Wavefront OBJ file of the C-alpha trace (Angstrom):
o trace
v -12.568 13.393 -23.306
v -12.995 17.133 -23.717
v -16.232 17.605 -21.794
v -17.426 15.463 -18.905
v -21.213 15.383 -18.818
v -21.183 14.199 -15.222
v -19.165 17.224 -14.077
v -21.422 19.502 -16.096
v -24.470 17.899 -14.477
v -23.111 18.533 -10.999
v -22.288 22.155 -11.750
v -25.467 23.211 -13.548
v -28.352 21.108 -12.197
v -31.066 22.670 -14.352
v -34.624 22.036 -13.140
v -35.837 22.253 -16.733
v -34.928 18.607 -17.310
v -36.489 17.354 -14.090
v -34.488 14.650 -12.342
v -33.564 12.870 -15.558
v -29.830 12.824 -16.139
v -30.321 10.798 -19.329
v -32.492 13.451 -20.957
v -30.026 16.156 -19.939
v -27.081 14.208 -21.365
v -29.015 13.543 -24.577
v -29.835 17.223 -25.075
v -26.214 18.187 -24.409
v -24.844 15.615 -26.844
v -27.227 16.708 -29.608
v -26.378 20.373 -28.996
v -22.689 19.457 -29.080
v -23.178 17.979 -32.558
v -24.587 21.346 -33.689
v -21.551 23.050 -32.168
v -19.225 20.665 -34.030
v -21.072 21.413 -37.267
v -20.481 25.143 -36.785
v -16.785 24.632 -35.959
v -16.185 22.335 -38.945
v -18.017 24.743 -41.247
v -15.960 27.701 -39.985
v -12.710 25.787 -40.479
v -13.794 24.859 -44.012
v -14.688 28.476 -44.781
v -11.317 29.666 -43.484
v -9.540 27.151 -45.700
v -11.676 28.294 -48.629
v -10.795 31.954 -48.180
v -7.127 31.430 -47.294
v -6.406 28.984 -50.124
v -8.727 30.677 -52.595
v -10.504 27.445 -53.440
v -13.719 27.944 -55.383
v -16.338 25.843 -53.658
v -19.945 26.541 -52.793
v -20.720 27.283 -49.151
v -23.751 24.986 -49.403
v -21.431 22.046 -50.137
v -19.141 22.979 -47.237
v -22.062 22.819 -44.815
v -23.376 19.638 -46.429
v -20.026 17.849 -46.287
v -19.517 18.991 -42.679
v -22.930 17.640 -41.720
v -22.357 14.307 -43.465
v -18.947 13.970 -41.788
v -20.252 14.662 -38.283
v -23.330 12.488 -38.629
v -21.225 9.729 -40.181
v -18.743 9.732 -37.325
v -21.367 9.976 -34.588
v -24.099 7.957 -36.320
v -24.241 4.944 -34.002
v -24.034 7.025 -30.836
v -26.675 9.524 -31.954
v -29.074 6.934 -33.309
v -28.781 4.914 -30.106
v -29.449 8.018 -28.003
v -32.469 9.007 -30.066
v -33.990 5.525 -30.165
v -33.557 5.046 -26.409
v -36.221 7.712 -25.839
v -38.721 5.084 -27.018
v -37.186 2.109 -25.151
v -39.492 1.495 -22.194
v -39.766 -1.470 -19.848
v -42.602 -2.523 -17.556
v -41.404 -2.682 -13.957
v -44.121 -3.443 -11.452
v -47.138 -1.272 -12.211
v -45.186 1.378 -14.120
v -43.586 1.517 -17.536
v -40.164 3.145 -17.162
v -37.502 4.418 -19.524
v -34.748 1.785 -19.733
v -31.863 4.298 -19.757
v -33.343 6.322 -16.865
v -35.464 4.240 -14.513
v -36.631 7.336 -12.628
v -38.547 8.510 -15.715
v -41.989 6.994 -16.124
v -42.804 6.490 -19.802
v -45.632 8.311 -21.536
v -46.137 10.849 -18.781
v -46.299 14.519 -19.725
v -42.551 15.023 -19.175
v -41.554 11.938 -21.180
v -43.918 12.757 -24.050
v -42.571 16.320 -24.180
v -38.961 15.160 -24.514
v -39.859 12.338 -26.888
v -41.662 14.722 -29.238
v -39.090 17.521 -28.957
v -35.930 15.381 -29.181
v -36.846 11.819 -30.141
v -39.007 12.430 -33.211
v -36.835 15.195 -34.762
v -33.765 13.123 -33.895
v -35.153 10.180 -35.835
v -35.761 12.428 -38.837
v -32.384 14.169 -38.637
v -30.080 11.347 -37.582
v -31.768 8.293 -39.075
v -33.646 9.385 -42.206
v -31.581 12.366 -43.426
v -28.328 10.396 -43.861
v -30.121 8.132 -46.331
v -31.087 11.192 -48.391
v -27.533 12.540 -48.051
v -26.050 9.336 -49.399
v -28.595 9.355 -52.246
v -27.612 12.949 -53.103
v -23.918 12.040 -53.140
v -24.551 9.023 -55.371
v -26.673 11.090 -57.775
v -24.168 13.982 -57.810
v -21.163 11.772 -58.589
v -22.798 9.737 -61.362
l 1 2 3 4 5 6 7 8 9 10 11 12 13 14 15 16 17 18 19 20 21 22 23 24 25 26 27 28 29 30 31 32 33 34 35 36 37 38 39 40 41 42 43 44 45 46 47 48 49 50 51 52 53 54 55 56 57 58 59 60 61 62 63 64 65 66 67 68 69 70 71 72 73 74 75 76 77 78 79 80 81 82 83 84 85 86 87 88 89 90 91 92 93 94 95 96 97 98 99 100 101 102 103 104 105 106 107 108 109 110 111 112 113 114 115 116 117 118 119 120 121 122 123 124 125 126 127 128 129 130 131 132 133 134 135 136 137 138 139
């Protein structure tokens, strides 16, 4: 493991995420995927310029994105879908992955709309279009 989220949580303790460690870990993991995309794209560009391979930059970014999403697909989709996984406990409906978070309060709705909904579009729907593009391109 390169980065320990638990150690990072102890060091930073940002109030922006409230008391929810799950939301903080989810935001960090999604941001880390963006960081991996940039690193993989930079490595591909270096190989392109060093080897002199003629390839479009658009395809480098696209292939990097498909590779990262493909490798992390189950983890990312599980993380994104867990924002909507609530359970009734007593009089409250709570987030299953973080029982301190009460579902459909202002804080939960904010994170669900800002991370959950775009995450569903990016990590669950976009790969289908990416696979369709690859199938169409290679026909």
